[in-house]
N, C-alpha and C positions, 0 to 999 in steps of 0.2 A: 253704772247709774245707781244711785241710792234711792231709798223710798221717798225722801222729800222731793227729789228731782222728778220722780214718776208722778207724784201727786200734783206738782206744779204743772207739768205737761198736760195732765188729764184735765186741768181746769182751763186751759186755753181754748176758747170757743172756736169752732170752725168758721171759715169764711161765710158759709151759707147761713149759719146762725147769726153771725155778726150782721150780715145783710138784712136778715129778718128784724133784728133789733133796731137797725137804722130806719127801716121802713115803719116799724111800730112807733119809734120816736117822732118821725115826720107826722104820722097820723095823730098822735097824742097832742103834738104842738098845734095842730090845726083845729082841735076841738074848741068850740065856743059855747056849746049848750051846757048850762049850769047843772042840770040833772045828770047828764052823762059824765061830766067832770067829777061830780060828787061820787058817782058809782066807782069811778077809777080810783079816787082817793080812798074810798072804803076798802077796796080790794088791796091796795098797796099798804094801807094801815095794818091789815091782818098780818103782813109779813114782818113788820117791825123794822124794815130796811128803808127808812125815810128820815128826813130832817125838815122841821118846820121853822121858818123865820117869820118876821112880822109881815112879809109880803109874799112869801113863796112856800110851796110844798115841794121839796126836792127829793128825788130818788134816782138811783142808778139802775138802769135796766139790766146791766151786767151783774148786779148783786142779787137780782131776783132769781128764784129757782125756775126751772123750765115750766113747771105746772102753772105757776102764776103768769108767766109770759103767755102761755097758751090761753089761759083764761082771759087775759087782756085782749089778745088777738080775736078770740071768739066773741067777746063783748063788742068790740069795735065792728066786727063783721055784722053782728045782729043789728046794731043801731044804724049801720050804713044802708040797710035794705028797707 
């Protein structure tokens, strides 16, 4: 196995992490509160991993670092209570 193969394997997310991202996606898609959505957008904008169209703000949860994912999860937990 060469170095490139090792790096590629290291980037494959675990099933548990994938499940977390699926749940996070579900929760994000259910958001309707404008102020909460804006906070999410602000956090994602800090990463630079997004695309804006005329009607959408697109980002890939898998492209985000784990710290950002944890911040999103924490924020959603805080607004859910």
